[in-house]
Each structure stands twice: as structure tokens, then as C-alpha cells.
N, C-alpha and C positions, 0 to 999 in steps of 0.2 A: 266506211273505208274498207276497201277490198284490195289486198296485196297478195297475189299468188302468181306462180309461174307454171305454165303448161308445157309439157314435153309430149310430142305426138310421135308415135312409132307406127310405121306402115300407114300413115295418114298424111295427106297434103291438101292445101287449100285448092279449091276449084275457082280460078279467077273469073270464069265466064258465068258462074252460077249467080242467080239473083233471087233471093238473098244469098250471101256467101255460104259456102258449104265446105266441109272436110270430107274428102273421099278416100276410100281404101286404095292403096297402091297395088298390093299383091293380094288377090283374093284368097290365095292358099295360105297366107300367113295371118296370124292374129294381129288385130289392131289394139294398141295399148296407149292409154292416156295417163301420164304421170303428172299429178298436181303437187307442186313444191311450195312449202311454207318456210318463211324465215324462222329463226330460232323461236321455239315455243316455250322454253323453260330456262330459268336461271338457277344454277346450283349455288346455294348460299351457305355461308359459314353459320354453324350453330353454336350457341353458348349454353352452359349448364345452369340449372336453376340455382339462384343465389350465388352464382360465381362472381367474385368481387372484381376481378380484372377483366372487364369486358372491353372489346374494341370500341374506340371512340368513333363518332360519326365520320364516315368517309374511309375508315380503315377496315371495314368488314369485307372479308374475302368473298368473291363471287366469280362464277364462271358460267358463260353462256354455252349451252349444249348446241349440238349441230342441228341443221335444218331437218324438218320432218317432211314426209311425202306420203301421198295416197296414190296408189296405182290401181288402174281399172283396166279390165278387158272389155272391149266393145263387142257385144254379141254379133255373131255372123249375120244375123237377120237385119242388123242395122247397116245400111249401105252408105249413108251419109249422115253427117252431124252438122247441125246449124252452127256456122262459124260466127256466133254472136255471144254476147255476155250471158244471156239467159240460156242459150243452147249449150254452152260449155258448163253450166252449173246444174244440169239435170242428171246428177250422179246416180239417182235411184234407178235410172234406166241401164246403168252399166253394172258389171260384176267386179267386185273388189278383188285385187290380186294380193294374196297373203301367203306367208310361209306356213305350210301345213303342220309343221311340228317345230321342235327346237332347232334353231339354226340361224345364222346371221342372214338378214334379208338381202336379196340382190338388188341391183339398181332398178329393176322393174317390179319390185315387191313393195307393199305398203310397209312403212317404217315410221312409227310414231315415237319421237324422242321428247317425251313430255314430263318425265321424272328423271331423277339422278340415275345415271349409269345404265339404265334399262332401255331395251328396244321392245316396244309394244306393237301388237297387231290385233285388229278386230277379227271376229269370225268372218269367214268368206261371204256369207250371205247377209251380213249386216250392210247398212247403207248410211248415208249422211243426209241430214235434214237442215235446210237453210233457205233463206230468201233468194229468189233469182233476180231480184231488182232492188234498188235502194229502198229502205224503209225509213219514213220520216215520222217524228213525233213532235208536234208543236214547233215546227220549223227546224228541228234538229234531225240530222241523219244518224241512224243507228249504226254502230260499229258492226260490220258484217262478220258473222261467225257461222261456222258449220258444226253441227252436233251429231255425234254418232247415234244411230238409231237402229232398232230391229225392224225387219220388214213385216208388214201386215200381210193379210191373205192375198192381196193383189200386187204385192211387191213394193208398195209404197211405204214410206216411213210410218211406223206405228208408235206414237208417244206413250202408249200404255204398257209396252213391254220394255224390259231392261236389257240392253245389249251387254255383251261381255267382251273382254280383251284377254289376250295371252301375252306373257313375257317370253319372247322367243330367243333373246340373246342379252348378254350383259357385258359391258365394257370393263376392262381392267384399268384401274387408275395408273397413270404414268408414274406418279409419285405416291405410294401408299401412305406415307406419313402426312403429306399434304392433304390427301383425300380424307383423312380422318377428321379434318376440319369440317368437312361437309357431311355432317352426321345424321341427317334426317333419315337416310336409308343405309347409313354405314356406321352405326354405333358400335361400341366395343362389344365383341362377342356375337355379332350378327353378320352372316354372309348373305348378301342380297342375291347372289347367284342362285341360291336355292329356289327362287321364284321361277326360274326357267324350268326346273324339274317339276315343281308343284303345279304348273299350269299347262303341261304338255304330256301327251302320251310318250313313253309307255308306262309312266308312273301310275300304279293301280289306283291311287287315290287322287289323281290329278283333277283339278277343277279350275275353270277360268275365273277371271276376276269380274265381278259385276261393275259395270260402268253406268251408274245412275246419271252421271253427267260427264261427258268428254267432249269439249268444244274447242275448236281451233280458231284463231283469229290473228289479225296482224299485230295485236298487243300481247299474244301469248295464249297458252292453253288454260282452260278452266276445267278442274277435275273434281269428281266425287267417285272414288274407286273403293271397292270393298271386296276383299277376298278372304275366304275361310276354308280351313283344311282340317281333316282328322289326323290324329297322330299316325306317323308312318314308320316303317322299319327300314326304309331306304336310307343309306348313309348320307349324312349331311343335312337332313331335313329336320327342323325344329319348329318351323313357323306354324302358328295356329291362325293368326288373323293379321291381315294387312289392310289398313284404312288410310286413304290418301286424299287430302283436300288441297286444291290449289286454285288461285284466282289470277287469271291473266299472267301466267308464267311464273308466279311466285307461290311457294308453298305456304299454306295457312295452318294445316294440322296433319301430322303423320303419326299413326299408331301402329306399333309392331307388338304382337303378342307371341312369345315363344314358349313351347312346352319345356317342362323340366321337372325336377324332383328335389325335395329337401334332403339335405345331408345332416345327420346320418340316418334318419328314421324312414326316409323313402316316400313321404307324402307327395302326391302330384301337385304341381304348382305352375304358375305362369310368370314369365318375366315380361313386364310391360315397359316399352320404350315409347314415350309420348313426346312429340315435338310440336310446338304450336307457336303461332305468332303472338307476341306480347309486346305491349307498349311500355317502354321505360320512361317514366315521367322525369327522370333526372337528365338523361342524355337526349331525350326526344327521339330515340331510335326504336323502331319496331323490330326487335330481335326475333330470330327463330330460337326459342328457349326449349331446352330438352330436360327431361327428368326420367328416371327409371325407378321402378318399384316392383315388388313381388306380390302376387295374389295367390293365396292357397286355395286350390280347387278341390282338394281331398282332405278335409279337416280331420277325418278319422281314418287311421290306417289299421287294418286287420292283418295280422301276420300268418295265422294258421292257413295252410293251403296256398300260400303265395308261390308264384312260379319261381322255381329255382331256389327256394328257401333251404339253406344248409341246416343239417342236424335236426330237421323237423321242428325248428324254432326253439330248440332247447338252449341255445347259446345266449338267449336274451330272456330276462325274467318277465318281460312284458309280452302279452298276447295282443294287445291293442294299445295304441297311443293316439290321443286326440289333442289337436292344437286348439286351445281355447282363446288365444289372443296373444298379443294385440294385433291390430291390422298393421302389416309391415309398413313402415314409413318410407319416404323417398330415400333412395340409395345415394351415397356419395358418388361423385363422378367415377372414381376408381376404388371401389371397395377392396378390402384385402382378399387376394386370391386364395383358393384352397391350397394351391401349391405356389411357392414363392416364384415370382416373375413368370407365372403361367396363367394369365387371365382366362385363357380358353378352357381351363380345367374347371372353372366355376369360382364362386366367391362366397364370402361370409356376408350374411344379411346385416347391414349396419345402417345407422341413422345419419342422414345428411346433417341434421342439427347438432348432434353430439359427436359424430365420428366413431361412436362405440358400437359394439355388437348389440343387437336387439335381444333382450331377454324374453323369449317366448314362454308363455304359460302352457304347460303340457299336463295332460291327465292320462296316466297309464293304468291299464288293468293288468295286474300281475298274474303269474301262473296259478295263484290260488284264488283268483277272482276278485281281489280287493283293488280299490282305486287308490292310486298314488298321485299326488300333485307335486310338480316341481317346475323349475325354470331352466332353460338351457338356450345357448345360442344355436342358430341353425344356419346351414349353408345352402347354396343353390347350385345345381349342376344341370346343364342342358340335357334335353331328352336324348339326343343322338349319342352323347357320351355315356349316358346311364344304361341304355338298353343293350349295348354291345357286350358280348361275352368277354370277360376280362383276360383276353389272351395277351401274351408278351408283346410289348410295343404299343398297346392301346392306352389311351388316356385313363380309362377306368382302372387298368392294371396299375398304373402309376399311383392313382388315388388310393387303391386298396393297399398297395405296398407302403404308402406314406402313413396311412391311418389304421392299418391293420395290426401293427405291432406295438411293443412296449416302449419304443425308443423315446417317444415324446410324453410319456406319463411317468417316467422314473427320473431319479436325480433330484437335485435341489430345487429346480424350477419346472415342475410339470406343466404342460400346456393346459391352462384353465378351460379351454374350449373342449377338451377331451373328457372333462369330468362333469357329473351331474350331482348337485347337492340335494340330498334327500332329507337331511335334518332329523334323522332318527325315525323316519316313518317305517312302519312294518311292511316289509317287502317279501312276498312269496317267491322263492327262487326256483321252485319246481312244483309240479302238481302234487297235491297233498292227499293222503289217505284219511288223515284226521286233521281238522282245522288247526292251524298254527304250528304243525310239526316241522315244516320247512320254511317258516316265516321268521325273519329276524329284523331288528331295527337297523336300517341301513343309513350310514352317514354320507357315503359318497359312492358313486358308480362311475367307473372308467369305461368308456365305450371304444369300440374299434369297428372298422369296416371289414366285411368279409364278402367273398364272392360265392357263386353257386358251387356245388360239389364237382362239376365238370363242365365242359363246353356245352353251350346251349344256343339254339337259334333265338334271335331277338323277337320279343313280342312288344307291340306298340304301347301296351298299358302297364308294363312291368319293368322296373329297374332291376338290374342284375348286380346291385350291391345291397347289402343287408347290414343292419346294426347288430353288434354282438357285445356282450359284456366281457371285457378282458379281465377286469378285477373289480372288487367292491370292498369298501371299508364298512364293516358292520360289527355290531355287538351281539353276543350270544347271552340273552338274559339268564338262561340257566347257569351258564358258566359264571357270569358276574354275580348272580345271587348266591351260589354255593361256594365259589372260590374267591370272591372278592373282586371288586371292579378293577379293570386293567385297561390298557390301550385297546382301541378298536382293532379287530382282526381283519386281515386281508383275505378275501375269498376269491377263488378262481374255479371255474367249472372243471370237473374231472374229464379227461379226454375220452375215456371209454363211455362215460355217461353221455357225452355229446354225441358220440358215434352211434351207440346202441340203446340209449335210454337205460331202463332198468332190466332189459333183456340180458340174460347171462350175468346179472349183477345181483346175486343173492343177498349181499350186504347192503344193497340200495344206497351205495355211496354216490353222491352227486357233486360234491364240492371238496376242494383241497383248501387247507387253511395255512397261511403263512403270516409272518410278522411284518412284512413290507411288500410293496408292489415289486421292488427290485428282486427280492427273494423269490417271489412267484415267477417273475420273468426269467430268472436264471435257472430255475428248476432245482435250486438248492434244497437239500434234504434238511430243512430247518423248521420243524413244527413249532407252534407257539407254546412256551412254557407258562404254566399257571400253577401257583403255589398257594395253598390255603394258609393265610397268615393268622386268622382267628377261626378256629374250628367250631365256634359256637353255632354257625349257620348249619353245620352238619351234625349238631348234637354233641360235638366234642369227642365222640368215641372213635369215629372213622374219618380220616381226612384224606379224601381221594384226589390227591394232587397228581396231575398227569399232563403230558404234552398233547396239545390238540393238533392233529394232523389232517383231519377231514371232517365232513359232515355226512351223516347218513339219514335218509328219510325214516328208516326204521328205528335207528338207535340214537339220533341226535349227534352230539359232538363225539368224534372218533379220535382215540388216542393213538400215538405211535408215529413212526417215520414212514417213508414212502413204501417200504417193503411190507410193513404191517397193514397199512391202509389198502394196498393192492391185494393183499391176501384176503382181507375181509370182503373187498369188492368182488374178487374173482371166485373165491371159494366159500365165502360165507363163514369163515372161521377166523379166530384171532389167535395170535401167538402171545401168550401171557407175558413172557419175558421181554417181548418187543413192544407190547402195548403201552408200557410205561417206560420212562427214561431211566436206565440204570447208570448212566454216566454220572449224573449229579444226584446223589442220594437225598439232597435237600428237596428235590422236586419230584418226589415219588409219593404214591399213596401209602399210608401207614395204618397198620392195624395195631391197636393197643399201644400207640405211641412209639413203637420200636421196630416192628416187623413190617418190612416193605411189602405192600400188596402184590407187586409184580412177582416177588419171590415165592409166593404161595399160590399163584395162579398156574394152572396146567399149561404146558406148551401148546397143546392142540385141543382147544375147546371147540367142539364141532357145533356149528350152527350159531345164528345170531342170537338165539335165546340165552347164550352164555356171554354175550357182549354187553358192556355197560350201555344203558339206554339213557341218554341225557337229552331230554326233549322239552319243547314248549308247545302247549296246546291252548288255543284260544277258545273261550266258551261263549256261546251265543244263547239268546233266549230260545226256548223250545217252541216249536210249532204246535198249536193245539191239536191239529188233525192227526199227527203221527208221532208227536213228542221228539222229533228230530231237531237238530240245531237249525235255526233260521239265519243263514249267513247273509241274507239281504238286509238284516238289521245291524245296528251297531253292536259290537261285542260287549258283554257285561262283565268280563273278567278273563283271567287266564290262569293256567296251571303250568308250573315248571317243575320238572321232576328228574331225578336220577334213580334209575332202577337197575339193579345188578343182582344176578343170581348165578352162582358158579360153584363147582366143586373146587376144593383146595388141595394143595400138596404140602408135604413136609418141608420146612426150612427153619434152621436155627432152633429157637426155643418152641416153635409152633409145630405141634404134632397133629397132622390131619387124619391119620389112620389110627383108630382106637378099636382094637379087636378086628372085626371084619367090616367095619363101617368107615366111610370117608366123610370128613367134615365138608360142610357146605355153607357158603355165605349168601344170605338174602338181605338186600339193602334197598330201601326206598326213602328218598328225600323229596319232599313236596313243598313247593312255595305256591300258595294260593292267593290270588288278588281278586277282590270283588270291587269293581269300579263304583257301583251304586252305594255300597256300604262304606267305601273308603278303607277297607280292611286289607291287611297284608300279613299272612300267617305262614310260618315255617313249621313243618312237622317232619320228624325223622323216625323211621321205624326199621328195625333190622334184627337179624338173628344169625348167630353162628352156632351150628349144631355139632355136637359130639367132637370135641377136640381136647388136646392137652397142652398146657403151657409148662415147659420145663425151664426152671430158672437157673441162672448162673451159667458158666461156661459149659457148652454141651459135652465137652470131654471130661468134665468134673462136676456133675450135676448133684444138687442137694434135694430139690423138691419139684414135684410135678402136680399141677392142679388139673384134674379131669372134669370138664364141663359137659353135662348132657346138652345143655343149651345156654347160650348167653344172649338174652333178649335185651334190647336197648331201644329207647324212644326219647324224643325231645320235641318240645314245642315251646314257643316264646312265652306262653301264658303259664304253662305248668313246669317248665324247665326240664332238665334231664331226668330220665327214669331208667333204672337198670333192674333186670330180673335174672340174676345169675342162678343157675341150677347146677350146683357142684355135685358131681357123682362120687368123686374120691379125691383124696390128697395122698400122693405117693411120695415116699422118701427114698433117696438114693445116696450112695456113697457113705460118708461119715454119719449120715442121719438115718441109715437104713434100719437101725434098731428101733426107731419110732414106729416101724411097721407093726409092732406089737399092739399099738393102739388103733390100728387101721379100722377095726370094726366100729369104733366109737367116732372116729374122725370122719368116716364116710357119711355119717348122718349129722355132721356138725351144724348144718344149716337148718336144724329142726328144733332148736331150743329144748333140749332134753336133759335129763339127769340120769347119770349112769353110776350105780354104786355110790350114790351120794356126791358124785363129782358134778360140778355145774359146767354145762356146755352152752355157750351163748354166742349167737352170730352178731356181727355188726356190719352196718352199711353207712358210710359217711361220704357225703357228696359236697364238694366245694366247687368254686369256679375254676379250679385248676386240675382237679383230680378226683377220682373216686377210690375209696378204700373199702375193700370187701374182705371179711375174714371171720375168725372164730376165736373165742377166748375159752381157755381150759382152766376153770376155777379149781384151786386146791383147797382142801378143808382147812379151816382155822385151827390153830393149836392153842389151847388155853390151859395152862398149868398153874393158875392162880398168880400170885405176885412173883412167883419164881420165874416163869417164862410165859410170854404170850406172843404168838405170831399170827398176824391177820392180813387180809387183803392180798393174798398171794395168788397169782394167776399167770398163765402163759398165753401169749397171743401168736397167731399165725394167720397170715393173709397175703393179699396182693394189693398193689397200688397201681391203678390204671390212670395214667396222666391224660389230660385232654390235649396238651401241647405235645410237641415233638420231643418227648423224653422217653426213656425206656420203661417198660413195665418192670416193677420191682416186687420182690418177695419181702415181706416184713415179719420179723420175729421179735418177741419181746418178753421180758419178765416184769410184770406190772407196767405202769405208764407214768409219764411225767405228771399228769393230773390225778393219777390214782396210784400213789407209791405203796409198796408193801411196808408193813410196820412190824418192828420187833421191840418188845419191852422186857427188860430184866430188872426186877425190883424197880427202882426209880429211874433207871436208865432206859433210854429208848433209841430207836433209830429206824431208818428205812431207806428206800431208794427205788431205782428203776433202771432198766437197760433195754434199748431197742436197737435192732440191726435191720438195715435195708440192703438187699442184694439184687442186682440186675443179672441178666444173662451173661454179662461180660466181667463184672467186678463188684467189689464191695462199694456201695454208694454212700452209706451213712451209718455211723455208730454213735450213739448218744446215751449217756447215763449219769447217774448221780448217787452218792452215798452220803448219809447224814446220821450223826450221833447226837442225841439230846439228853438233857437231864432236867427234870421238872420237880419243883418243890412248892407245895401248897400249905397255907397256914390259916388259922382262924382263932381270933382272940375273943372268946366269950360272945360271939356273934356281934361284937361291936366293930371289929375290924377284921377283914379277911383279905387274903392276897394270893398271888401266884407268881412264881419266878421260874423262867425257863431259859436255858442256854443251849444253843445248837451249834455244832461244828460240822461242816460238810465240804465235799468236793464235787464239782461238776465238770464233765468233759464231753467234747463233741468233735467228730471228724466227719466232714461232709465234702464229697467230691464234686467238682465243677461239672456243669453240663458240657458234654463233648461238642455239641453242635453250636454252642454260644461262645464266640471268640473272646467275649468280654468277661465271661464267668471265671471264677478262681476257686481253687480248693480253700477250705476254711478249717482251721484247727482252733479250738477254744479249751483252755484249762483254767479253772477258777476254783480257788479255795476261799471259804467264807466262814464268818462267825456271826451268830444272831443271838442277842440277849434281850429278853422281854420280861417286863415286870408290871403287875397290876395290883393296886391297893384300893379297897373299897371300905368306906367308913359309914356305918349305919345305912347303907344303901342310898345315901344322899350325895355323898361326895366320892368320886372315883378319880384316880390318877393312873394313867397308863404311860409307860415309857418303853421305847424300843431303840436299841442300838444295833446297827448292821454295818459290817465292814467286810470287804473282799479284796483279794489280790488276784488279778487276772492276766493271763498270757493269751494273746490272740494273734494268729497268723492268717493272713489273707493273701494267697498267691505268694509273692516274694516279699511282701511287707509284713512286719510284725511289730508288736508293741506290748509293753508291760505297764499296767495301770493299777492304781490304788483307788479305792472308793469307800467312803464312809458316809453314814446317814444316821442322824439322831432325831427322833420324833417324840414329843411329849404332848399328851392330851389331858385336859382337866375338864370334868363334868360336874357341875353343881346344880342339882335339879334340872331345869331346862336350859341352863347356861352351859355352853360348850366353847372351848377354845383349844386350838391345836397349833403347835409351833414345830417347824421342821427345819433342820439345817443339814445340807448335803455338801460333800467335799470330794473333788476329783484331783488326782495327782498323777501326772504322766512320768513314770520312772525311766522308761527306755523306749526308743523307737517311736514310730508313728504310722498310722494307717490312714489313707486318703479319705476313706468314707466315714471315719470316726467324727463324732461331734466335738471331741476334745483333741485338737491337733497342735502341733508345735514341737519345739525341742524338748528333750527330757527336762523335767522340773516344772513344766507348765502346770498351773493350778487353776481351779475354778471352784468357787463356793456359792451356793444359792439356797434359798428356802424352797422347799418342795414338799409335796405330799403325794407319795406314790400309792396311798391307800385308795381303794375304790370309792367313788362318790357316794356319800350317804345322804339320808334325809336331812340332816342338819346342814349339809352343804347347799341344799337346794332351797331352804326356807329359813329366813332370819327369825330371831326371837320376837321382834316386833310383828312380823307377819303371823307368827304362830299365835301370839296373844290376840291379834285382831280376829283370827279365825275362831279362837275359843269364845271370844266375846259375842260372836255372831250367834252362838247357840245358847247363851246365858238366858236365864229365865227373865 
């Protein structure tokens, strides 16, 4: 069947010719033959994959396109044309009339309307191949069709070559909303008009579309078209590939591939829109079903050297990011746009099945060369949007403004798409000089988009948006190790570091530290406060609490507010008074439990060598060839350290200048972890050289202890160790007269005897404090039964607390566990007195006095005994810790009597009896109580038999104290059996056990 219409221009039939001919009317004018075809294509409604509400049979929207035409110019050499069926079908003899470039075809130009919206034209020297007479097969006549063909060497159709077509014009839909129904060439986000530019000059990368099959017939056009283009910088061009298949006027398969990039990391990708004919077994309808998906064509993105990269890539901790999977699934029909209600700006890659964002598995290489694995949602933006310089008014500018700031990552509900969960992986935030010094366990990273540093011309392969780190939540292992764990810190790159790197940055500051993203966004001067709660991690001696304001590659954690960190960055110096927070004295570094470290630091310590270095270093196995760390292997451990060396200045009781010398602090705290051995050790070593501590109020001082050196160390295996080297003890004010003994006390720590006087040092270490001092032993006085004085000695020393309490001077006459003794005939007595004084006040005074009388008797060695009675008084005043709001002053005054008797008969039977009673007044803060206490203990021993009976009685006379074991109104009583004596052998083994033990050794 052949249905065509012919229009003849400047040609007319010659009625006298036999056979019939068409002759030229005006030899000076061209002769044109126009062949018209009825509608060759039906535009049809598309449905989306898995779309539930599909049109029922008969309700599918469809529109027939207009007629197509082929126009020919009859060569001037042809004077007549056979006016017959075969003569009018010899089109290879004629020259096709086509539009030479982009433009709407005229009435005498070839115009093929064989796909939606587009006007196609072949190349001028192409031709058409078809039968010139009916073709029969087994009694059936073939549907006549003509096929576009390239010309061979003799101008005849050559089936071995592939002809091409161009898109010369595109129609505008009368109703854009209705036109969206016909989505084979009009899907969301695709402008089919770009095909006009892509297939015609003057576009530099223009290329026609291969037409492996383009056939016209009375039943419609049959097509196999394939066009491919390189990325272009021409505005509006995104298309990489157009593939179109149709059969007799109905589309079978249409594929569109558009260039684009992944947001935020910038990998090149393609957006596929695939429309194909599918048969629905439920409705019996062959729908045009469409689906869209993204394919990643650049799985690995390298950032160094990228065109337009801002800040030299320093604003992102990654130098390389690889997308390891998964293969992106089919997209929903309308995935979430990057900007609300703006689908042309791009979209988030989501799954049609779940409707949720796809979690892509990413592998990043950080600035230190380590690989980090994480998942994150990714978006897609079209090529033409991404390569334009983000000038005001551009879509890219809108995207950068929307995703470049803190607006959507602060507040109670930050955008989860803007954060990357890193789950504590070690992340190197800048290039390192030593492994691990700028690497920290990162919990979360908040990204933002940024543009180039200035206007740039577009390049076809380079997006002009770049990922940047706005903030990161991370932990600082050195801080957590030495200061105690706290909340994750918020890190943000330092502006000058971003701009200039470490050039002009002698302090090598690269990061600012805040306690929240909102604080970082606002620029608030709020560094993170860290306080050592338990100073055992630093050996108990020095507790370097300070506010973390930044991070330095050379120093690690940097203390202080903005001004202090800026000064370290710009000048390489620290301001001691600003480095630590003086607002809140609870959050400052403390020396000897009372002197704030900030107060003894110089205001202008030149150079980073005087700044605290708080760093982490990762250790790797050594390379055999050069003994250097092999960072290609897994780390075998890490070292975290605080190192600090600085001169000191005078403040309060601390005197830094002794003679012509200035005190200096050297401190090193190291935490070493060995992964293979599973060990974790802390060591502390430090030294303060040549300083004096003057105790009590500086305006009214009593004592000064001059140290040549005070060395201290600590490790968890060996505990704390102190090596005080006291040069002299100096007395002031009311105690100045003691200077007469200066020559002896200067060598007090050398265990010497001077003129028969005993000088002995003592060093006592507990979990809460260290006591260092000297005892000055006085000679015993023995005048026989008349008078005997023994165990008299003076003590002088200092108490250095581990916790936040003041250093105290301690003086005493004897001690509670070593009382002095006085005996006059049968009467005796003794006691002790201790005084503790800090720089501010009297902290504690405690003492006791006791008088005793002893009587011993012996009856012919049959019975012997001893009777002793003692009467004494004990008193104590202890001031409360000023920094503890729950602590209270305590006063105790107690009078007591103790009577003890012992009788022994023949050494076989012994009876011991003790009676003790006391009356005590105790005041704790504003509470007070008066209590009476009595205890009677009787013990009987007969050979190996022992029995002991005790009766104890309490009576509350007045008042009550909440922490007392006996509480209640005055008059409350309690009686119980008790034995306050130390546990003896008889308490641990019964008589039966002892007999069994002895029998075991019997003959």
C-alpha cells in the first residue's frame, strides 16, 4: 500500500507525450517536487514504573503529529520526468532540499515529524531507498515504505553506510502541563530543545544523529536513531546520548542520558531516562513505561589540582573520595529536589521501592593519607547548572547559598543530609609532620557547598561547586586521657589557615574548637572548658585544666579565647594570663593544689617552644630498609602527650626568682597504647627548678621553703614518685628567730646528727597528698625516778595535696602516733600538738594532753599485776575546704578517763580489765552535739583458752549532728557488745582448730 501526495513546482504534465511526462515550465527557475506523507508518529502518554494508578484501556492520552514531507530539487540536467508510478519514485536521481542549519523548515524544505515535538531533516546528499513497484510475498503485497540511505560512489543508495539526521526545530507545547503527560522526550528536568543546538552549527561539538533505520510508510515511521555528544560549555546543554526506537509510528524505546555531578562531592554522573513499551498482564495494555536512574561515571574524585578549588583544598579533610556502592536504584517519579519546589536545581538520589535516600558507601582518603569509610546520601545536579560560575542570579549560586551556611545544621533538628557519621574513625584534618599529630577520632562531619575564589570560565569536565567542612564533632584523645572524658568537641577550620595554610602561621593553628555548632556559627568567644576531676592521670601533682580554644599542628590542643589563639597563630607567642581561663578559678591549671598556673606564666612567652604541646602521635611498624614508620601498614599503637616547658613568674606564695635565677617548669605526660600487647600506660615526669614557696598570707609570712629542684613522676604500675631537693628553709616574721638554726635546717634532708641532735627527713605519700618534711629530735632527759622526759621532737614540713586544696605548712611537737612522754616518780603523761597553715589561713590545729599513774605489784612470783589510770583531753579545729560547698568547719573537744588492770597467777591464768569513758563536744558547721561514751572490756586467759566480753554504751546529752551514727533527741541511748582492740591470733583461730593443728605434728 502506497499513500503519498506529490506537489510539483515549476513542473506540469505534457499531455501530448507518450508515455506521460512532466516538463519544466520556466527553465530559469528551479523545479521542486514535494512528497507529502500522512501522520508518521503518535505522541503517547507515558506512565512511571510501578505507578499504581495507570489509565485504563481507552483512556491513554495520545496526539497525532502533523504530516511529514520530503522536498527535492530536480537537477537542471533533467528536462523531463516520467509521469508514472515508477518514474515519480526514483528519488535517488534528485537532490533533497534541507534546512542548512537550525531553523524552522519552509514549505519547500524536507520536514520529518517522526518523534515528539521535533523537526528532523536528513543531510542534503542523503537519499531514499524503496521499491518502485509493488512487492509480493506468497500472494501478499508488502506495505510500501521508503528508507533513508546514504549515497554510494555512483549516487545510488548504499545500505552499508549509516545516514544521519539533524534536529532543526522544536515545537513549543500549547499546554506545558498537558505536554508533561507525553514524557518520552519531555521528562522532568529535560529540555528537548537542546537537540537543535547539539545537531547543528555553530555549536563546536555539534554532531548529527545516526539513523540506522528511518523508514516512512502509510502506517507510520519506523526508527532506530542514536546520537552521542561530548560535554559542552554552551548554556543549556546536558545531553550525552539520545537513543530512539519506534515501529510504525509508535515509540518502543527511548533513552536519554544527561551529564551531571553528585552533590556535594562532585563526582561525574549520568542521569538516565528510559522509556520502553511494556505489556501489562492485568489491563492488557502495552504502556510506554518510564524510569529514571543515576549512573556514576567517576567513582573516584581527586581534589588536589581541581579547577577552581578554593583554599587549595584545605577546607575539606579529604583529598580523595571514592564511591564504592551501591548501584543507584530506580528513582521515584519526583524525588526530593535540592531546593524546595525547584526540581530544575537537582534532586536527592532516592529509591523507588522505599522512597528514602540511598545510603552510598564512600571511602575517603584524609589529609594524612588514611582511608575513612562512611555512608552518606548524595544528590544529583545537571551539568549545565554545575559548570557555571556561581554569579548572582544563577541556580548554582542559589544552591551554594542554601547549602553553604550553618542555617540547616544548627538548632534542635539539623538536616541529617548535611552530616556524615564517622563513628569515631581517626580523621586527619590537615597534612601532618608526624603521624597522628593532626588526627582525631571524628564522630560526625557537617558539610557545606562552596564556590571558586572568583569568577571563572566554565570547563566541560569541572563543576564549580566544592564540598567543604563547616564543622566536625570529634574527640581529642589527649584531652580525654589526661583531663577525663567529656562531650565531643566541635571543630571548625581557622579562617587564616584556610586562606594561607601555614604560611605566616608560626603557631601552626589550623582549627578552632567550640562546644556546639551554633557557637561556632555565631563566632561566639566560647572555648570548651575542661576540668581535671581526678588528677591521678597526671600524677596528682599538676592538674593542667584549661579552656580549649583551638588546635595546632605543632602544639596539639591550644588553650584560650579568640585573642589568645589569634596571637599564637599570628605571632607564635602565648599570653599566659589569657591562655587559661581566669574567670572561673575552678577551671584553671593548678600547681601544688593552690597556685593557678596562669598566674605564674609570663605574659609574653616568645615562640611556640613555650606553649603547651598536647598532641597525639600514631606509631607504625618500622620499615627494615630505613627504620622509618611504614604508614602503608596498620598502626601498632599511639602516643598521647602533654609537653610544657616555660619560665615562671612570681605570684602569691610562689617565688620564681631566687637570687639571680628564674624558676622553670618542665612537664611531660605520656599515655602509650600498644595494640598488639593490649597495654595502656600513663607516665608523668616533670621538674620545677629553683623556686620558693612562702606559706601563709604574703603580707604576714612565717616560712619559706627554697627548692633547688622538685622532680616528680607517676606511672600506674609504680605510682607517684617525688624527689624534692630542698636548699633552705627560711623563717619570717614571728619565726625569724629560728634563723639561728639555719645552718642545720638547710641540710635537713640529709639525715645527719649535729651536736647530738637528731635530724631526720620524712616523705609520706597517700592517695590524696604527699607530706615532705624534717624532724628535729631533742635529747632525752633522764634523772632517774625523779624526772624522765623522752621522745621529744619538732616537725616542720609541707603538705602537697593531689586534689584542689592549698599547699600547707605543717608544724608539730611530737605526733599523735608518737607522743612525747614525761614521768615524775609514778606519775606520767604526754601529748602532741600539730598545726597546719596555708598561704591564706590556719587550716588545722590538733593536740592532746594526758596524765597517767601506774602501779605494779608482785606477790612472791605467784601473782603479779599492773594497774594504770589515765586522764586526758583531746582537741581539734579543722577548717572546711573553701572550694567544696558541702564541706564544714569541725571542732572537737573531748575529755576522757581510761583505767586498766591486769592480774597474772603463776603465768597460767591472766585477767585483764579496761574501763574507758569520755565526754565529747563536737561542732560540724552549724550543728553541734554533746555525747557520753563508756566501754568496759574484760578478758580471761587460761592456758590456751581465751574469752573476751565487752560492753559499750552511748548517751546523747544535747543536740545532734546529721552524720553521726547516734542520732535523735537528747537522751537517746545505745548499748552494744564491742571489741575495739586490734584483731589477734586468737580471734582468727578457734581452740578446736589449734588443737587439730598441734595434733598434726604429734609423734
